[in-house]
N, C-alpha and C positions, 0 to 999 in steps of 0.2 A: 427222333433226330432233332438236334437244335435247329432253330429257324434259320440262323445265318450259315449253317454248314451246307455247302453245295452237294447236290446229289451226284452220285457216281455216274448216273446215266446222262448227265449234262456236261461232263468233262470233255474237252476236245479229244478227238481220237489221236493216239500216238502213232507216228509214222515209223516204220521200220527202216526207212532209208536214212543214211547218215546226213547230218546237216553240213552243207558246204557253204563256206563264206567266200563271197566274191572278192577277188584281189582289188586293192585300190587302183584307180585309174592312173596310169603312168602320166607324169607331167611332161609336156612336150619340151624337148631340149632345144636350146638356141645358143648360137655363138655369141649373141648379144646380151641375153638376160639369163640370170641364174636365180636361185632362191632368195637372194638378197638384193634383187633389182639388177641394174646394169652391172655386168661382170667387172671384177676388180681391175683386170688389165685395161679395159676401156676407160674406167674412171681415172686410172693413173695416167693414161694418155691425155685425157682432158686436163688433168692437174698439171701436166708438163707444159701446156701452152702458157698459162700465166706464170709458171715457174721460170721458164726461159725468158719471158718478157721482163720479169722482175730482175732476173740475173743480169740481163742487158742494162736495165736501168741502174742497178747497183754499181756495175762496172763504170758506167758513164758518170754517176755521181762521185765515185771514188777518184776517177781521173780529174774531174772538175775540182775536187777538194784538195787532193794531194799531188796532182800532176801525173804525167805518164810514168809507168813503172820504169825504175832505173834512172829517172831524171829528177833526183832530189826528193823522192818520196821517203818519209821518215821510217825508221826501223820499227817494226812491231814491238820488239823487246825493249827498245830504248825510249819509247814515247807511249806511256799508258793512255794518253788522250787519243792517239792514233788508233790504238787497239780498241778503245771504247767506241769510237765512231765507226771503225771498220766492222766490228762485231754487231753493232746496232743495225747497220745496213744488211748484214747477213741474216739477222733475225727477221727483218722485214721481208727479205727475199723468200723466206720459207713461210712466214706467217700470213702475208697477204694472199698468196694462192690458196692456202688452207681456208682462209675466211671466205674466199669466193666459192670454194667447193662446199663449205658448210652451208652457204645459202642455197646452192643448187641441190644439195642432198637433204636439206632441212634437218641438219644436225648441228650441234653446238661444238665449239672447240674442246669442250670437256670430253666428248667422245674420242677425240684424237689425243688425249693424254693431258690436257691442260685443265683438269678439274680443279676448281679453286675452293671447293668445300671439303668437308670431311677431314679437317686437320691438315690442309695442304702445307701451311707454313711450318707446322710441327714436323711433317715428313721431310720438308726441305732442310730444316735445321739439323735434323738427325742425320740426313744424308751427308751434310757438310762435315759433321763430326766423323762419320765413317770414312770420308775421303781423306781428311787430314790424318786420321789414325792409320789408314792404309799406307799412305806415302811415308809416314814416320816409321812404320813397321818395316817397310821395304828398305829404307836407309839404315835402320838398325841392323837388319840382316847383312847388308853390305858392309857396314862398319865392323860387325863381328868377324867377317872373313877378311878384314884388312884391306878392302878395296874402296873405302870411303872414309873421309874425315870431315868433320863439321866445319872446320875453319874458324876464322875470326868472327866475332860478334859485333855488329855495327852499333848497337846500343839503341835505346829508345829516345829518339829526338823528334822534333816537329816534322822533319823531312821523312823520318821512318813512318810515322802515322799517315803522312800525306800519301806515300807510295802504297802503304798497306790498304788504305781506302780505295785508291784508284785501281790498283790491281784486283781488289775484291770485286769492284763493279765490272771490270773488264772480263774477269773469269766467270762471273755470273752470266754475262752475255754470251761467252764462249759455250758455257754449259747449256744455256737455253737454245742457242743456235744449233749446236750439234745434236742435242737430244731431240728437239722437235724436228730438226731437219732429217734425221735418220730414223727416229722411233716415234714420230708424230703421225702425220697423215699417211705416210708411206707404210709404216708398220700396221696401222689400223686397217687400211684398205687391202693390203696383202693378206692380213689375217682373215678378213671376210671372204677371201677367195681360196686360200690354200691352208688355212688354220695357223695358229700362232707360231709353232716352232719352226716350220719351214720358212715362214716369214722372218722370224728372228735370225735364222742362219743367213738368209739373203741380205737383210739390212746390216748384219754384222760384217758381211763381205763387202758391202758398199762402204761401210765405215772404214774398213781396212784400205780400200782403194782410195778413199778420200784423203788418207794420210800418207800415201805413197810418195807424194811430191814434197813432203816436208824435208828440209835439209838435215842430213846426218842420220836418216832412218836406216835401220839394219833389219835383217831377217828376224832376229829375236824381238826387236822392237815392234815390227809389224805383227808378229804372232801375239805379242802382248796387246796390241790394238784390237785384234780380232777377239781375244779373250775378254777384253774390257767391254766389247760390244755384247758378248753373251751375258756377262755379269749384269750390265745395265738393262738388258732385256729381261733377265730374271727379276730384277727390281721392279720393272714396269709390270710384269706378269703378276707379282704378288701384292704390290701396293695399289694397282689400279690407275696410277697416274705417273707423270714424268717427274714430279717434284723431288722425290727421293733421289732419283738418278741425276737430276740437275744439281742437287746438293752435293752428291759424291763428286761430280765433275768439278764444281767450284772448290770444295775442300782439298781435293787432290792437286789441282793445278795451282791453287794459291799457296799451298804448303811447298810445292815443288819449286815454283818460280820466285815467289817473294820470301817465304819464311826461311827455307834452306838455301836458296840461291843456286840451285843446280839446273843444268840445261833441260829444256823441254823440247824434245825432237831437235836438239842442236841449238836451240834458242835460249839465251840467257837474258833475263830482264834486268832493268836498271832499278836501283834503290832497294835491293834485297837485304834481309836482316842478317843472315849468315853467309859465309863464303864457302859453301860446300864444295869439296873437291873429290872427284873419283879418280882412281888410278888402278893400274893392274890390268889383268886379262879382260878384254872387252865384253865377253859373254857374262862375266860376273859384275863388272863395273858399269856396263852400259856404253862405255866408250864415248864417242862424240854425241850419241843420241841422248845421253843422260840416263837416269835411273830406269826409265821406261824401256831402255834397251838391255837391261839386265835380266837374267833368268829369274832373279828374285821377284821381279814384277809379275811374271807368270805365276809364280808360287803364291804370292799374296792374292792375286785376282782369283785364282782357282780356289783358295781357302775361303774367300769371301762368299762364294756362291752358296755352299751349304749353310753358312752363317745367316745369309739373307733368307734362305728357305726356312731356317729355324726361327728367325725373328718374326717373319710374316707367314703364318701357317695357311692362310686361305688364298685361293686364286681369285683375283679381283679384276682381271683384264682378259678379254674385252667385256664390256657390259653387254650381255646378250640381247637386251631390249633395244639397243641402238643398231644392231646389225641388219635387221630386215629393212626393206625400203620404207622410208617414212612417208606418211600421207602428204600429198601435194608436192613431193619432191620432183625436181626436173630431171634428175638422174637416178 
């Protein structure tokens, strides 16, 4: 027998009893803490405290700058500078509480969708092209059914470029405010508690409720708002950040309000390039709501979802490494 070969009489005896594996110890359940630290609902309640405080501060600042509502405050659609200031305040209202929570949770704003690396500007620019193309396709469909005409062309003048730039800044801020407000900290925190798609349905419902007060909204328009929330959630899910969605928001709103000059939830902006006019049956033309109140808006948004899934093949949100409670976190 070779020297290194163990002898049969030194092998351990084989037991005839089956091997049983002990079940892992069950983790104690708590209404306060889950696998990712403090449960999502409690973190959202903590987030609501600075959010409400910032909302009060924004309303106070707006009244100080523009005066009480209904007493000489400029129209959002007629003054792009007013829109820029108002949306800047809204961005701060959502961003400051998220920064506070980032400090408490020892996370960065990148975890909440504002990742500035990995081609963020490229994704934003691509999203803007998608948004402009989507609104153009929507109007083309309405035009083919005889419920929309492009109207007069204002021409390229110094004033045209002035309004093009200012409305571009305004709608960039609108996109940043609405995307981060509905699909930033809230979407991330809900995802950590109830997984992504239930959270996306909930934030899309909040997105719908946030638009119910807009002048001229209709049932079809609100359905389009909800579908837009789902579409933008899909974009976040597949790109891993909010920049593509912010780009879509900018491109869509800028094309709608400045380039084609059609109403956005009943609001028409000053200095637009074309004098777009809708006419005919409201469910096709959008009526007072504008193109977003047309059934064609629902069709375009629904068609965009599989296109986004085809364009971005990998699920990138949320980053699983950020979900567990971070070392030294207060929450």
